[in-house]
C-alpha positions as CSV (number, residue, x, y, z in Angstrom):
1,X,-15.8,16.3,4.7
2,X,-18.0,14.2,2.4
3,X,-16.0,15.5,-0.6
4,X,-12.7,14.6,1.1
5,X,-13.8,11.1,1.8
6,X,-15.1,10.7,-1.8
7,X,-11.7,11.9,-3.2
8,X,-9.9,9.4,-0.9
9,X,-12.0,6.5,-2.1
10,X,-11.7,7.5,-5.8
11,X,-7.9,8.0,-5.6
12,X,-7.4,4.7,-3.8
13,X,-9.4,2.8,-6.4
14,X,-7.6,4.6,-9.4
15,X,-4.2,4.1,-7.8
16,X,-4.6,0.4,-7.1
17,X,-6.0,-0.3,-10.5
18,X,-3.2,1.7,-12.2
19,X,-0.6,-0.2,-10.2
20,X,-2.2,-3.5,-11.2
21,X,-2.1,-2.5,-14.8
22,X,1.5,-1.4,-14.6
23,X,2.5,-4.7,-13.0
24,X,0.7,-6.7,-15.7
25,X,2.2,-4.8,-18.6
26,X,5.7,-4.8,-17.1
27,X,5.7,-8.6,-16.4
28,X,4.0,-9.5,-19.8
29,X,6.6,-7.5,-21.8
30,X,9.5,-9.3,-20.1
31,X,8.1,-12.8,-20.1
32,X,10.1,-13.9,-23.2
33,X,13.5,-13.5,-21.6
34,X,14.9,-14.9,-18.4
35,X,16.8,-12.1,-16.5
36,X,20.6,-12.5,-16.9
37,X,21.0,-12.9,-13.1
38,X,19.0,-16.1,-13.3
39,X,20.1,-17.5,-16.6
40,X,21.0,-21.2,-16.3
41,X,19.2,-21.4,-12.9
42,X,15.6,-20.8,-14.0
43,X,14.3,-22.1,-17.3
44,X,12.4,-20.0,-19.8
45,X,9.4,-22.3,-19.2
46,X,9.5,-21.6,-15.5
47,X,9.9,-17.9,-16.1
48,X,6.9,-17.8,-18.4
49,X,4.9,-19.8,-15.9
50,X,5.7,-17.3,-13.2
51,X,4.5,-14.5,-15.6
52,X,1.2,-16.2,-16.2
53,X,0.7,-16.8,-12.5
54,X,1.4,-13.1,-11.8
55,X,-1.0,-12.0,-14.5
56,X,-3.7,-14.2,-13.2
57,X,-3.3,-13.0,-9.7
58,X,-3.3,-9.3,-10.9
59,X,-6.5,-9.8,-12.8
60,X,-8.2,-11.3,-9.7
61,X,-6.7,-8.6,-7.5
62,X,-8.0,-5.8,-9.7
63,X,-11.5,-7.3,-9.7
64,X,-11.4,-7.7,-6.0
65,X,-10.3,-4.0,-5.5
66,X,-13.2,-2.8,-7.7
67,X,-15.7,-5.0,-5.9
68,X,-14.5,-3.9,-2.5
69,X,-14.9,-0.3,-3.6
70,X,-18.4,-1.0,-4.8
71,X,-19.3,-2.7,-1.5
72,X,-17.9,0.3,0.4
73,X,-20.0,2.7,-1.6
74,X,-23.1,0.6,-1.2
75,X,-22.6,0.4,2.6
76,X,-21.9,4.1,3.0
77,X,-23.4,6.6,0.6
78,X,-25.6,3.8,-1.0
79,X,-27.5,3.4,2.3
80,X,-26.5,-0.1,3.4
81,X,-25.3,0.9,6.8
82,X,-28.2,3.4,7.2
83,X,-30.6,0.6,6.6
84,X,-28.9,-1.7,9.1
85,X,-28.7,1.1,11.7
86,X,-32.4,2.0,11.3
87,X,-33.6,-1.6,11.2
88,X,-31.6,-2.4,14.3
89,X,-33.0,0.7,16.1
90,X,-36.5,-0.3,15.3
91,X,-36.5,-4.0,15.8
92,X,-33.4,-5.0,17.8
93,X,-32.7,-2.2,20.2
94,X,-36.0,-2.6,22.2
95,X,-35.2,-6.3,22.7
96,X,-31.6,-5.7,23.8
97,X,-32.3,-2.7,26.1
98,X,-33.4,-4.9,29.0
99,X,-30.3,-7.2,28.9
100,X,-27.3,-6.8,31.2
101,X,-25.0,-4.3,29.5
102,X,-28.0,-2.6,27.9
103,X,-27.6,-1.0,24.5
104,X,-23.9,-2.1,24.3
105,X,-25.2,-5.2,22.6
106,X,-26.8,-3.1,19.9
107,X,-23.3,-1.7,19.0
108,X,-21.9,-5.2,19.2
109,X,-24.6,-6.7,16.9
110,X,-24.1,-3.9,14.3
111,X,-20.3,-4.4,14.1
112,X,-20.7,-8.2,14.0
113,X,-23.3,-8.0,11.2
114,X,-21.0,-5.8,9.1
115,X,-18.0,-8.0,9.6
116,X,-20.1,-11.0,8.6
117,X,-21.3,-9.2,5.4
118,X,-17.8,-8.2,4.5
119,X,-16.4,-11.7,5.2
120,X,-19.1,-13.3,3.0
121,X,-18.5,-10.8,0.2
122,X,-14.8,-11.7,0.1
123,X,-15.3,-15.5,0.1
124,X,-15.9,-15.8,-3.7
125,X,-12.5,-14.2,-4.4
126,X,-10.7,-16.4,-1.9
127,X,-12.4,-19.5,-3.4
128,X,-11.3,-18.4,-6.9
129,X,-7.8,-17.8,-5.8
130,X,-7.6,-21.2,-4.2
131,X,-9.5,-23.5,-6.5
132,X,-9.0,-21.7,-9.8
133,X,-5.6,-19.9,-9.9
134,X,-3.7,-21.9,-7.3
135,X,-5.2,-25.1,-8.6
136,X,-4.4,-24.3,-12.3
137,X,-0.7,-23.7,-11.4
138,X,-0.4,-26.8,-9.3
139,X,-0.1,-25.2,-5.9
140,X,-3.4,-26.1,-4.3
141,X,-3.7,-29.4,-2.4
142,X,-6.6,-28.4,-0.3
143,X,-10.0,-30.2,-0.8
144,X,-13.2,-28.2,-0.7
145,X,-14.1,-30.1,2.5
146,X,-10.9,-29.0,4.1
147,X,-11.5,-25.4,2.9
148,X,-14.9,-25.4,4.6
149,X,-13.5,-26.9,7.7
150,X,-10.8,-24.2,7.9
151,X,-13.4,-21.6,7.3
152,X,-15.5,-22.9,10.1
153,X,-12.6,-22.9,12.5
154,X,-11.5,-19.4,11.5
155,X,-15.0,-18.0,12.1
156,X,-15.3,-19.8,15.5
157,X,-11.9,-18.5,16.6
158,X,-12.8,-15.0,15.4
159,X,-16.0,-15.1,17.4
160,X,-14.4,-16.6,20.5
161,X,-11.3,-14.3,20.6
162,X,-12.7,-11.2,18.9
163,X,-16.0,-10.8,20.8
164,X,-14.5,-10.0,24.2
165,X,-12.1,-7.5,22.6
166,X,-14.8,-5.8,20.7
167,X,-17.1,-5.6,23.7
168,X,-14.2,-4.1,25.8
169,X,-13.5,-1.5,23.2
170,X,-17.1,-0.5,22.8
171,X,-17.6,-0.3,26.6
172,X,-14.5,1.9,26.8
173,X,-15.8,4.1,24.0
174,X,-19.0,4.6,25.9
175,X,-17.8,4.8,29.5
176,X,-14.1,5.5,29.4
177,X,-14.2,9.3,29.2
178,X,-12.3,11.6,26.8
179,X,-9.2,9.4,27.0
180,X,-10.9,6.1,26.4
181,X,-8.6,5.5,23.5
182,X,-5.6,5.1,25.8
183,X,-7.4,2.4,27.7
184,X,-8.5,0.7,24.5
185,X,-4.9,0.8,23.3
186,X,-3.7,-0.9,26.5
187,X,-6.4,-3.6,26.0
188,X,-5.4,-4.1,22.4
189,X,-1.7,-4.4,23.3
190,X,-2.5,-7.0,26.0
191,X,-4.7,-8.9,23.5
192,X,-1.9,-8.9,20.9
193,X,0.6,-10.2,23.4
194,X,-1.7,-13.0,24.6
195,X,-2.5,-14.0,21.0
196,X,1.2,-14.2,20.2
197,X,1.6,-16.6,23.2
198,X,-1.4,-18.7,22.3
199,X,-0.8,-19.0,18.6
200,X,1.9,-21.8,18.6
201,X,0.4,-23.7,21.5
202,X,-3.4,-23.5,20.8
203,X,-4.3,-21.9,17.5
204,X,-1.8,-23.2,14.9
205,X,-2.3,-26.9,16.0
206,X,-6.0,-26.6,15.1
207,X,-5.0,-26.2,11.4
208,X,-1.7,-28.1,11.1
209,X,0.3,-30.9,12.6
210,X,3.7,-30.0,14.1
211,X,6.3,-32.7,14.7
212,X,9.9,-32.3,15.9
213,X,12.4,-32.2,13.1
214,X,13.3,-35.8,12.4
215,X,16.5,-35.4,10.4
216,X,19.3,-35.8,13.0
217,X,22.0,-34.2,10.8
218,X,19.9,-31.2,10.0
219,X,18.9,-30.8,13.6
220,X,22.5,-30.8,14.6
221,X,23.4,-28.3,11.9
222,X,20.6,-26.0,13.1
223,X,21.7,-26.4,16.7
224,X,25.2,-25.3,15.8
225,X,23.8,-22.2,14.1
226,X,21.6,-21.3,17.1
227,X,24.6,-21.6,19.4
228,X,26.8,-19.4,17.1
229,X,24.1,-16.7,17.0
230,X,23.1,-16.9,20.6
231,X,19.5,-17.8,19.9
232,X,17.3,-19.9,22.2
233,X,14.2,-21.7,21.1
234,X,11.8,-24.3,22.5
235,X,12.4,-26.6,19.5
236,X,12.5,-27.0,15.7
237,X,9.4,-28.3,14.1
238,X,8.1,-29.5,10.7
239,X,4.6,-28.4,9.7
240,X,2.5,-30.4,7.3
241,X,2.0,-27.5,4.9
242,X,1.9,-29.9,2.0
243,X,-1.7,-30.9,3.0
244,X,-2.9,-27.5,1.7
245,X,-0.3,-26.1,-0.7
246,X,3.0,-26.9,-2.4
247,X,4.3,-23.5,-1.5
248,X,7.3,-23.6,0.9
249,X,8.0,-21.4,3.8
250,X,9.7,-21.2,7.3
251,X,8.8,-19.0,10.2
252,X,9.3,-18.2,13.9
253,X,6.5,-18.1,16.4
254,X,6.1,-17.4,20.1
255,X,8.0,-15.1,22.5
256,X,11.1,-15.3,24.6
257,X,12.5,-18.8,25.2
258,X,9.2,-20.3,24.0
259,X,10.0,-19.3,20.4
260,X,9.6,-22.1,18.0
261,X,11.3,-22.6,14.6
262,X,8.8,-24.0,12.1
263,X,9.7,-25.4,8.6
264,X,7.1,-26.3,6.0
265,X,7.6,-29.9,5.0
266,X,7.7,-28.8,1.4
267,X,10.7,-26.6,2.1
268,X,12.5,-29.4,3.9
269,X,11.9,-31.7,0.9
270,X,13.1,-29.1,-1.7
271,X,16.2,-27.5,-0.1
272,X,19.6,-29.0,0.8
273,X,20.8,-28.8,4.4
274,X,23.2,-25.9,3.8
275,X,20.4,-24.0,2.0
276,X,18.0,-24.6,4.9
277,X,20.7,-23.3,7.3
278,X,21.1,-20.2,5.2
279,X,17.3,-19.5,5.2
280,X,17.2,-20.0,9.0
281,X,20.2,-17.7,9.4
282,X,18.3,-15.0,7.5
283,X,15.3,-15.4,9.9
284,X,17.6,-15.4,12.9
285,X,19.1,-12.1,11.6
286,X,15.7,-10.5,12.0
287,X,15.8,-11.4,15.7
288,X,19.4,-10.6,16.4
289,X,19.1,-7.2,14.7
290,X,16.0,-6.5,16.7
291,X,13.8,-6.2,13.6
292,X,11.0,-8.1,15.4
293,X,11.1,-5.7,18.4
294,X,11.1,-2.7,16.1
295,X,8.2,-4.1,14.2
296,X,6.2,-4.7,17.4
297,X,7.0,-1.2,18.7
298,X,6.0,0.5,15.4
299,X,2.9,-1.6,15.2
300,X,1.8,-0.5,18.7
301,X,2.7,3.1,18.0
302,X,0.6,3.1,14.8
303,X,-2.3,1.5,16.6
304,X,-2.2,4.2,19.3
305,X,-2.2,6.8,16.6
306,X,-5.1,5.0,14.8
307,X,-7.2,5.1,18.0
308,X,-6.3,8.7,18.8
309,X,-7.3,9.8,15.3
310,X,-10.5,7.8,15.6
311,X,-11.4,9.4,19.0
312,X,-11.0,12.8,17.3
313,X,-12.9,12.0,14.1
314,X,-15.7,10.1,15.8
315,X,-16.4,12.6,18.5
316,X,-19.5,14.1,16.7
317,X,-22.2,13.2,14.2
318,X,-20.4,14.9,11.3
319,X,-18.1,11.9,10.7
320,X,-20.9,9.4,10.2
321,X,-23.0,11.9,8.2
322,X,-20.0,12.5,5.9
323,X,-20.0,8.8,5.0
324,X,-23.8,8.7,4.4
325,X,-25.2,7.6,7.7
326,X,-27.5,9.8,9.9
327,X,-27.5,8.9,13.5
328,X,-30.2,9.4,16.1
329,X,-29.7,10.9,19.6
330,X,-31.6,8.0,21.2
331,X,-29.7,5.3,19.4
332,X,-26.1,4.4,20.2
333,X,-23.7,4.9,17.4
334,X,-20.2,3.9,18.8
335,X,-20.3,0.7,16.8
336,X,-21.3,2.5,13.7
337,X,-18.4,4.9,14.0
338,X,-16.0,2.1,14.6
339,X,-17.1,0.3,11.4
340,X,-17.0,3.5,9.3
341,X,-13.5,4.3,10.6
342,X,-12.2,0.8,9.9
343,X,-13.6,1.0,6.4
344,X,-12.2,4.4,5.4
345,X,-8.7,4.3,7.0
346,X,-7.1,1.6,4.9
347,X,-8.0,3.6,1.8
348,X,-6.8,6.9,3.3
349,X,-3.4,5.4,4.4
350,X,-2.6,3.3,1.3
351,X,-0.4,6.1,-0.1
352,X,1.9,5.5,2.8
353,X,2.5,1.9,1.9
354,X,5.9,2.6,0.1
355,X,7.3,3.9,3.4
356,X,6.5,0.7,5.2
357,X,7.7,-1.4,2.3
358,X,11.0,0.5,2.1
359,X,11.6,0.0,5.9
360,X,10.8,-3.7,5.6
361,X,13.2,-4.1,2.6
362,X,16.0,-2.5,4.5
363,X,15.5,-5.1,7.2
364,X,15.5,-7.9,4.6
365,X,18.9,-6.7,3.2
366,X,20.3,-6.5,6.8
367,X,19.0,-10.1,7.5
368,X,20.6,-11.3,4.2
369,X,23.9,-9.8,5.3
370,X,23.6,-11.5,8.7
371,X,23.0,-14.8,7.0
372,X,25.9,-14.3,4.7
373,X,28.2,-13.9,7.8
374,X,26.8,-16.7,9.9
375,X,25.9,-19.2,7.2
376,X,26.6,-18.9,3.4
377,X,25.7,-16.2,0.9
378,X,26.0,-18.7,-1.9
379,X,23.7,-21.2,-0.1
380,X,21.1,-18.5,0.5
381,X,21.2,-17.5,-3.2
382,X,20.6,-21.1,-4.2
383,X,17.7,-21.4,-1.7
384,X,16.1,-18.2,-2.9
385,X,16.3,-19.2,-6.5
386,X,14.6,-22.5,-5.7
387,X,11.9,-20.7,-3.8
388,X,11.3,-18.2,-6.5
389,X,11.1,-21.1,-9.0
390,X,8.8,-23.3,-6.9
391,X,6.5,-20.4,-5.8
392,X,6.3,-19.0,-9.4
393,X,7.4,-15.6,-8.1
394,X,8.0,-13.1,-10.9
395,X,11.6,-12.1,-11.4
396,X,10.6,-8.9,-13.2
397,X,8.1,-6.9,-11.1
398,X,7.2,-3.4,-11.9
399,X,9.3,-1.1,-9.7
400,X,6.5,1.2,-8.6
401,X,4.0,-1.7,-7.9
402,X,6.8,-3.4,-6.0
403,X,7.4,-0.3,-3.9
404,X,3.8,-0.3,-2.8
405,X,3.2,-4.0,-2.3
406,X,6.4,-5.9,-1.7
407,X,7.9,-6.2,1.7
408,X,10.9,-8.0,0.2
409,X,13.3,-6.6,-2.3
410,X,12.9,-7.6,-6.0
411,X,14.6,-10.9,-6.7
412,X,17.3,-9.5,-9.1
413,X,18.4,-6.8,-6.6
414,X,18.5,-9.2,-3.7
415,X,20.5,-11.9,-5.6
416,X,22.9,-9.3,-6.9
417,X,23.7,-8.0,-3.4
418,X,24.2,-11.5,-2.0
419,X,26.4,-12.3,-5.0
420,X,28.5,-9.2,-4.3
421,X,29.0,-10.3,-0.7
422,X,30.2,-13.7,-1.8
423,X,32.5,-12.3,-4.5
424,X,34.0,-9.7,-2.1
425,X,35.1,-12.5,0.2
426,X,33.1,-11.0,3.1
427,X,30.8,-14.0,3.3
428,X,31.2,-17.7,2.9
């Protein structure tokens, strides 16, 4: 099994670096000419800026991929996790054994330590992305003090919300019998549902300010669209996204009648009312066509499969040994198994990414068609072009790289389909 895992890690690294190289070459070779579909709408200077932005992000992404692989190897076959496990068994386990819950806290401490190490290892790349690349291209508006404040809030929330979930899963792994994974899945599903409810009311306001949409004409226009499409929400809000970035966006949050519509203030400032309506109609399409329900269902099914496979792989010592860690009969190893599984599975399943991307793209095309019927295809085209321009999104992605990474269709294909809807007279 060691050889299988080594092949998985190697193939994952090579595939991701090869895709990054393909993307960089493809974009660089087409940087001198604006695609015909965007001629007159996007200038050559903006097109070349988008190419430079894409290349910068690809270089950083490739470096991050190589670094993550190095960290994985050091933690597994390099002896990092073995050292943590052995040191904990010698120094920490005797102290924790007398506490309520017993050695469960040993598993918890091991998982928390690894998560802290991985989080710290990724911080330099996040900082470079924000304060080098985003700053250089005029997107970043976040100060370093704000960055550190957001980081502190994120860590605190992760500890507050994640700790009970982790303890529950570890307890079920130890005491839940052969079908502990079913109970763990039920706990995870309940946690996800609760988090969805809490996010707009408790979590999001910790980071941003949300105010009811002030523009009366736009609010009326959105109200008419909601009535036409039979959509209920608890309100339309503007978020002060401009405090952190000049990127524009819009999203829905919450469940049932408590759903909120949220626009970044940068998007409100940039788009015209008919364009905002078209963007919102696209998002409404995802709800009316049950894409959100399908996504939640598939996500829960995949998490169930993930836990079932983990229960099978982690049922003996061979799994940990194959990844370079030798366990002891007198020292708990459930936390160790959970960490190892969480480290290896994203690499093993990366080859399936095109399937999920293709499914997501199909939903995007369907939501575009919905928007073309209930708003305006031409307005959506104008909105998308502005967003591509403002966000420096490449108009010429490598098809294979896009198939792995992009949940949305390439710009040229998406614009062409919307243009065809408008020309055929099947959309306003």
